[in-house]
Every structure is written in structure tokens, then in C-alpha cells.
C-alpha positions as CSV (number, residue, x, y, z in Angstrom):
1,X,33.8,142.7,179.2
2,X,32.8,140.6,176.2
3,X,29.4,142.5,176.0
4,X,31.2,145.8,175.9
5,X,33.6,144.5,173.2
6,X,30.6,143.2,171.3
7,X,28.8,146.6,171.5
8,X,32.0,148.5,170.6
9,X,32.5,146.3,167.5
10,X,28.8,146.6,166.4
11,X,29.0,150.4,166.7
12,X,31.6,150.4,164.0
13,X,29.2,148.9,161.4
14,X,27.8,152.3,160.7
15,X,31.1,154.1,160.5
16,X,32.2,155.5,157.0
17,X,35.3,153.2,157.1
18,X,33.3,150.2,158.2
19,X,34.8,148.0,155.4
20,X,38.3,148.6,156.8
21,X,37.1,147.9,160.4
22,X,35.5,144.7,159.1
23,X,38.8,143.6,157.5
24,X,40.7,144.3,160.7
25,X,38.1,142.4,162.9
26,X,38.0,139.5,160.4
27,X,41.8,139.4,160.4
28,X,42.3,139.4,164.2
29,X,39.3,137.1,164.9
30,X,41.1,134.3,163.1
31,X,43.9,134.3,165.6
32,X,43.1,136.2,168.8
33,X,39.9,138.3,168.8
34,X,36.9,136.7,170.6
35,X,34.1,138.5,168.6
36,X,33.2,137.0,165.1
37,X,33.1,139.4,162.2
38,X,29.4,138.5,161.5
39,X,28.4,141.2,163.9
40,X,29.8,143.8,161.5
41,X,29.1,141.8,158.3
42,X,25.3,141.5,159.0
43,X,24.4,145.2,159.6
44,X,26.8,146.3,156.8
45,X,25.0,144.1,154.3
46,X,21.6,145.1,155.5
47,X,22.6,148.8,155.1
48,X,24.0,148.3,151.6
49,X,22.7,145.1,150.0
50,X,24.3,146.1,146.6
51,X,27.7,145.7,148.2
52,X,27.0,142.3,149.8
53,X,29.5,140.4,147.6
54,X,32.2,143.0,148.2
55,X,31.6,142.9,152.0
56,X,31.7,139.1,152.0
57,X,34.8,139.0,149.9
58,X,36.7,141.4,152.2
59,X,35.6,139.4,155.2
60,X,36.8,136.2,153.6
61,X,40.2,137.5,152.4
62,X,40.9,139.2,155.7
63,X,39.8,136.1,157.7
64,X,42.0,133.7,155.7
65,X,45.0,136.2,156.0
66,X,44.3,136.3,159.8
67,X,44.2,132.5,159.7
68,X,47.8,132.6,158.4
69,X,48.8,134.7,161.4
70,X,47.2,132.1,163.6
71,X,49.0,129.3,161.7
72,X,52.3,131.3,162.2
73,X,51.6,131.7,165.9
74,X,51.2,127.9,166.3
75,X,54.1,127.1,164.0
76,X,56.7,129.5,165.6
77,X,55.5,129.5,169.2
78,X,54.9,125.8,169.7
79,X,58.4,125.0,171.0
80,X,58.4,128.0,173.4
81,X,54.8,127.8,174.7
82,X,53.0,124.6,173.8
83,X,55.7,122.0,174.2
84,X,56.7,123.0,177.8
85,X,53.1,122.9,178.9
86,X,52.6,119.4,177.5
87,X,55.9,118.3,179.0
88,X,54.8,119.6,182.4
89,X,51.5,117.7,182.0
90,X,53.4,114.5,181.0
91,X,51.7,114.5,177.6
92,X,54.6,115.5,175.3
93,X,55.0,111.9,174.0
94,X,51.4,111.6,172.9
95,X,51.6,114.8,170.9
96,X,53.4,113.1,167.9
97,X,50.5,110.7,167.5
98,X,48.0,113.5,167.7
99,X,50.0,115.5,165.1
100,X,49.9,112.5,162.7
101,X,46.1,112.1,163.2
102,X,45.5,115.8,162.9
103,X,47.5,116.0,159.7
104,X,45.5,113.1,158.2
105,X,42.1,114.8,159.0
106,X,43.3,118.5,159.3
107,X,41.5,119.7,156.2
108,X,38.2,118.5,157.7
109,X,39.1,120.3,161.0
110,X,39.7,123.5,159.2
111,X,36.6,123.2,157.1
112,X,34.4,122.4,160.1
113,X,35.8,125.2,162.3
114,X,35.7,127.6,159.4
115,X,31.9,127.3,159.0
116,X,30.6,126.4,162.4
117,X,30.6,128.3,165.7
118,X,33.7,126.4,166.8
119,X,36.5,129.1,167.3
120,X,38.4,129.1,164.0
121,X,41.4,130.7,165.8
122,X,41.9,127.4,167.8
123,X,42.2,125.5,164.5
124,X,44.5,128.1,162.9
125,X,46.9,127.9,165.8
126,X,46.7,124.1,166.1
127,X,47.3,123.7,162.3
128,X,50.5,125.6,162.7
129,X,51.6,123.7,165.8
130,X,51.0,120.4,164.1
131,X,52.6,121.6,160.8
132,X,49.5,120.9,158.7
133,X,50.4,121.4,155.0
134,X,50.1,125.1,154.4
135,X,48.5,124.6,151.0
136,X,45.9,122.3,152.6
137,X,45.3,124.8,155.4
138,X,44.8,127.8,153.0
139,X,42.6,125.9,150.5
140,X,40.3,124.6,153.3
141,X,40.2,128.0,154.9
142,X,39.3,129.7,151.7
143,X,36.5,127.2,151.1
144,X,35.2,127.3,154.6
145,X,35.4,131.0,155.3
146,X,34.1,131.8,151.8
147,X,31.1,129.5,152.2
148,X,30.3,131.0,155.6
149,X,30.5,134.6,154.7
150,X,29.1,134.4,151.2
151,X,26.1,132.3,152.4
152,X,25.3,134.9,155.0
153,X,25.7,137.6,152.3
154,X,23.4,135.7,149.9
155,X,20.7,135.2,152.5
156,X,20.8,138.9,153.6
157,X,20.9,140.1,149.9
158,X,17.9,137.9,149.1
159,X,15.7,138.2,152.2
160,X,17.0,141.2,154.0
161,X,16.0,142.1,157.5
162,X,13.6,139.1,158.2
163,X,16.5,136.7,157.9
164,X,18.8,138.7,160.3
165,X,17.3,137.1,163.4
166,X,17.7,133.6,161.9
167,X,21.3,134.2,161.0
168,X,22.2,135.7,164.4
169,X,20.6,133.0,166.4
170,X,20.6,129.8,164.3
171,X,23.0,129.9,161.4
172,X,25.8,128.3,163.5
173,X,23.5,125.4,164.3
174,X,22.5,125.0,160.6
175,X,26.2,125.0,159.6
176,X,27.0,122.4,162.3
177,X,24.1,120.1,161.2
178,X,25.3,120.5,157.5
179,X,28.9,119.5,158.4
180,X,27.8,116.4,160.5
181,X,25.5,115.4,157.6
182,X,28.3,115.7,155.1
183,X,30.7,113.8,157.3
184,X,28.1,111.1,158.0
185,X,27.6,110.7,154.2
186,X,31.3,110.3,153.7
187,X,31.6,107.7,156.4
188,X,28.5,105.8,155.0
189,X,30.0,105.9,151.5
190,X,33.3,104.6,152.8
191,X,31.7,101.5,154.3
192,X,29.4,100.7,151.4
């Protein structure tokens, strides 16, 4: 099923209204859709490198807007869906401690999920459920999603087709290594 959904999404990259399809995929991927917008973003930029920044911008704005939907799902559905599950598992009491820790480090969680292969939708919903500051959530989302999509656009604009394989196979790993290096540097500076 996922492969069929992937192929269907990829087929839309050549459609005359691809930019609108990219916006929709970017929006729903941030809260429910399992396929990342990169599968549309990459072929669209390769087909029209002069529009790379517009394509990355649409992807970023739609993704952050979709992230707000994910936040709303977590915020408004927590009492109905999440809380009863934790209560049934006997973990309802520990959620408050988790909420406090998450809100302390939530900006980092959003940044990390926004640029790495970790499903961003999980963090958008969790941010709403824990009531992470909306302004912190939006700012971290704009930075993370913008960094991710504009870096892909810049690489494709500069290097074109030869970098496609690298992006599709290894960019998530590079982003993950970058985030861990950045976090390690902050931890190191804190203890110096």
C-alpha cells in the first residue's frame, strides 16, 4: 500500500498543477500523511531549477501550516483520545512530568524532527498534546522545515541530477548527524 501511495504521489510531480499538489502533500504530511513531500519536491526542482526557491517556499509554508493542524489535533483530541489510553495503561500520572520535560526541550524536539527523517507529524501532535508554546512551535517549525526544504533546493539548484541519488538516499542521515553534532556542541559548552 505504501509503495502504491509513493508511486501515486510521485506521478503528480509532472502534473501542470504540481505546485498545488506539493502544497497539499506538504500540509497533510505534517499531521497524517505517511509520504514526505521530498518525493515531489526533488523532481519538481530538477524539472524547473529556476523555480527552486518558490517550490521550497511553498513546501515550507504548507508544511508549517500542516504542522499547526497536527498541533491542533494534539491539543484538542488529547482529552478524548490520548488521556484515556494512558489511563488504561496506568501511565496517566507520569504524563505531567513528561509534559514539563517536553516543554523545556520542545523547541529542540521540533527542530530535530523538522530536519531529520523522524516523522514530523508525531512531534506536531505531541506538541499540541503537551501544550508547547505555540510561538515556540511555529518558530522552530519555520526554521527546521525551511532549513530542510531550502537546503534540498539549493543542492538541486547547484548540482542538479547528480545530487538526486545522494538526497534521496542519504540526506536524512546527514541531517541527523548534523543535529547530533549540534546538540553535542551545546552539551559540551554547557559543561565547560
